[in-house]
N, C-alpha and C positions, 0 to 999 in steps of 0.2 A: 703577678705582683698583688700585694694586698693594698687596698685603698687606705688612705691616711686615717679615715674615720675609725677603723677598727683599732688603730694604735691607741686611741683614747681609752680603751678598755683597761689598759694597764700602765700606760705611761702618763702618770699624773703628777704635774707639779708646777709651782708658781713661785714668784719672789716673795720675800718675807722680811719685815723689820723686826729685830729682836724685841720681844716683850719682856721687860725687866722683871716684872712681878712674877710671871710664869717661870722665867729662868731661875730666879732666886728660890722659888718653891721647889723646883726640880732638883736644884743643887742641894737644898736642905734635906730632901728625901735621900739623895745620894750620900750625904755626909752621915746621916743616921744609919744608912746601910753599911757604911764603912765601919762604924762602931760595932755593929752586930756581926758582920761577916768578914772574912779575910779581905785585906786591902785590895788586892787585884780584882776580886769579884765585885766589890763595892764600887770601885772606880769605873769598871767596865759597865756596870749597871747604870751609873750616872750618865755616861756617854751614850748608852743605848737609849735612855729615856729622852735625852736631848735630841738625838737623831730622829727618833720616832715622832717626837713633837713637831720637829721641822717638816717631816714628810707629811704629817697630817695637815699642817697649815698650807703647805704647797698644794696639796690635793684640793683643799677647800677653795683656794683662790684660783687654782687652775680651772675649776669648774665654772668660774665666772670670767674666764678668758683673760686673766691677768698675765702680764709678761714676766717671765722669771728673771732673777738677778743672778748672774753668773758668779759674782763674788760671794754671795750667800752660799751657793752650792759648794764653792771651793772651801769655804770655812767649815762647812759640815763634813766635807771629805776628810779634813784633818781629824775631826772627832771620830769618824769611822775608822781611820787608821789607828788611832790610839786605842779604840775599843778592841780592834782585832789583835793589836800587840799585847793587850792585857789578857785576853782570853780568846784564842783563835779556834777553839774547838766547840764553843757553845752554839747549838743549832739556831737559837733565836738571833744571836749576833751575826752568824753567817748569813741568815736569810735577810736580816736588816741591811747588811753590807751589800748583798746582792741587789736589793731594791734601790739602794743609793746609786750603784753603778748603772742601773737602768736609767735613773734620772740623768746621770752624767752623760749618757749616750745621746741624749737629746740636745745638750748644749755643745757637744763636740762632734759635729758631723764627720770631720776627718777621722776621728778615732772612735766612731760609733761602734764599728764591728769589734774593736778591742774591748770596749767597755761591756758590750753585750756578752761576749765570750767569757769575760771575767765574771759577770753576774751569773751566767749559766753554771760555771764551775763552782762558785760559792754556794749556789742553791742546791747543787748536786751533793756537795759535802754536807749541807744542812740536812737534807732528806735522808742521807745515810745514817745520821745520828738521831733523827726523829722521823722514822719511816711511816708513821700513821698520821702525820699532819698534812691534811689535804691541800692547804694553801701552797705548800712547797711544790706539789705536783702541778697545781694551777700555774704557778710562776714558771716552772720548767716548760710547760706546754706553750705558754705565751712567748717566752724568750726563744725557745727552740723554734717556734714558728717563724720568728724574725730572722734567725741566723741559718735557716735551712736544715735544721735537724728535725727528724721525725717526732712530732709531738704526741702521736697516738698512744704510746704506752703510758705517757704521763696523764693523759685524759682518762684512761681506764683506771689508773690508781686513784686519781682525783675523785672519780665518781664512787669508787669502792669505799673510800674513807670519808667522803663528804657528800653522800647521796642527796641530801636536802639543801645543799649550799647553793645560793643564788650565783655566787662566783663560779662554781663548777658548771652550772647550767649555762650561764652566759658564755663562758669560754668554750664549752662544747659546741654551742650553736655557731659562734663566730668562726671557729677553726674548721669544723667538719663540713659546714655548708660551703666553705671556700674550697675544700678539697674533696667534694662529694664524689667526683668521678674516680678517685683512687682510694677512697675510704672503704673498709670492709662493711659487711652487713651489720655487725655488732655496733660499730661506731655510728653508722647511719641511724640505727634504732635508738642509740643513746642520744644523738643530736635531736632526733624527732621528738623523743620523750621529753627532753629538756625544753625544747621550743614550746610545746603545748603546756608544760608546767608553768613556764614563764608567762604565757598568754593568760593562763587561768589566774595566777596569783600576783603577777607583776606585769600587767598589760602595757603600762607606759614604758617599762624597761624593754619588754619584748619589741615594742615599736621602734625604740631607739636602736636596738641591736640590729634589727632587720634593715633599718634605714642606713646603717653604717656599712653594710655588706656591699661587696662589688655587685655590679648589675646581674651577672650570672647567678651568683649565690643568692641574691635577693629574689630572683625569679624562682629559684628552686624552693626556697622557704615559702614564698607566697603561694605557689601552686599547692603545696601541702595544706596551707591554711585555708585557701578557698575551696579545696575539696571537702572540707568539713563544714563549709558554709559559715565559718567564723568571720566576722567583720573586724579587721585590724587596720587602723589608719596607715601604718607603715606599708601596707600592701595596696593602698589605693592612691599612691603618689608616684 
């Protein structure tokens, strides 16, 4: 089983009070979009911006340990459903909806599996329509990890299309070091490469990721680090 700490790598959200000025600005942008583009696309774009705005705010407050508001989540779920009804094929909207159902899985423990499966299927549809977008592969790897689906193929694609992405590197480390005993040599090499890249360019992030690993996974990562005589706080605790 994965420790709860790793969950923080991709389950990010918090409560939020609507900000009227921001809301009005986004709606204005959407209205202008409706004038320029077909009505369905314009409305879907309005809803997508509102959903993205809420997700960003939840992430920001989640990082300071704020408690989420379930009613706020339900309200945004309605926007997600409207967005999908207006344009159910757009890859960005599919990915955005997938992210939202991941959030919902946190607030509905009884239906957690249902929401994660739905998120996985939506992200899969998104990547089929936008096959070079590395974040979709990152999301598939993370969600797949939670629901027991092999994430390895998604990690490979994520690194192929986003070789310099911090998201890709951190996901590689978190998942592969947890599954080190069953991972093949290519995945181990990728995880090791990602770990040392993070240590070099994002040492504080590398420390946090290592600290969130299970004890066995942390030991594996720290043995590699100490073999190179690198001093990393996460491996000294």
